[in-house]
Structures are given as C-alpha cells and as structure tokens.
C-alpha positions, -999 to +999 in steps of 0.1 A: +454-202+283+487-212+267+495-234+297+463-253+292+470-258+256+505-270+264+492-294+290+467-308+265+494-312+238+517-329+263+490-353+274+482-362+238+518-368+231+522-391+261+490-410+252+502-414+216+536-427+228+520-451+251+497-464+224+527-467+201+545-489+227+514-511+230+513-515+192+550-522+190+545-552+213+520-567+188+544-565+158+557-598+145+593-607+148+616-604+118+628-640+123+608-672+127+597-680+162+611-711+180+586-736+193+591-723+228+586-686+217+554-696+198+540-714+228+547-684+251+531-660+226+500-682+222+495-684+259+500-646+263+475-638+235+449-663+248+452-649+284+450-613+272+418-620+252+403-640+280+411-613+305+395-587+282+364-607+278+360-626+310+384-611+336+403-644+338+437-657+326+434-695+330+459-707+304+495-719+309+520-741+292+502-773+303+469-763+288+476-772+252+505-781+230+517-760+201+520-773+166+531-759+132+511-768+102+501-752+069+525-723+075+510-713+109+515-720+146+484-734+162+476-737+199+444-747+216+411-762+206+374-758+212+372-778+244+338-777+261+353-786+295+384-765+291+402-750+320+374-741+344+352-739+313+375-717+293+390-728+260+410-709+233+422-713+198+452-692+187+471-692+155+497-669+139+522-670+111+558-683+114+571-650+128+541-642+151+521-620+127+486-624+113+472-633+147+439-650+152+427-654+188+394-669+199+384-675+235+353-694+246+336-700+279+313-729+284+284-729+309+283-767+305+315-772+324+311-792+356+315-769+386+316-780+423+285-773+443+288-745+469 
C-alpha cells in the first residue's frame, strides 16, 4: 500500500516538474529581445500553435518579416493564400511576454489537383 502511495507521489512530482519546465520556457526574458531573437520566437510560437491546431509547422524565417511598433514585436498577417493555406499573426512585448498568437488556415488556397 505504501509503495503504491509513494509511486503516485513520485509520478505527481515528476509531472509537476515537467510542467514547470514547460512553463519556464514561456516566461519572458529579463532584457529586451533583439530583432533576430524576436523573429525566432515568433516563428516558434506560430509553429507551436499551428502544430497544436492543424498538425503542421509551415512557418520559417522567410514567411514574414518582424517589426517593432507601438511597444510590441509583430510578425505575420492574415494572408488568405499563406504558406500552403496557413497564415499567422504573432505579437509580444519587448521582452517576449504578453504573447498573442493566432493561426489561420484557408480552404481558399490554390492546391494542385491530384
């Protein structure tokens, strides 16, 4: 009985630690991001959301440019054609916090006939 309880407690501790590691990855930097860091973060966030929703990770550094305006980094746009029909809009504050990620898929994208 005690062994079962200990195993359950150990599993819960490992699960909490793993969840903590995942949350730590999402915490903003203490310092402002460079343009290259912001671009990398935006692509990562867009691909994570797209993978979660559509099982695809179509975005890379050539998809959109990154810009800084109104105190936030902005990447992407609502693009009907997008990359194979996928488009994303990502923004976050100067240090990578307050993240906003939207991913879209368009059925209007031209696709080759099979």
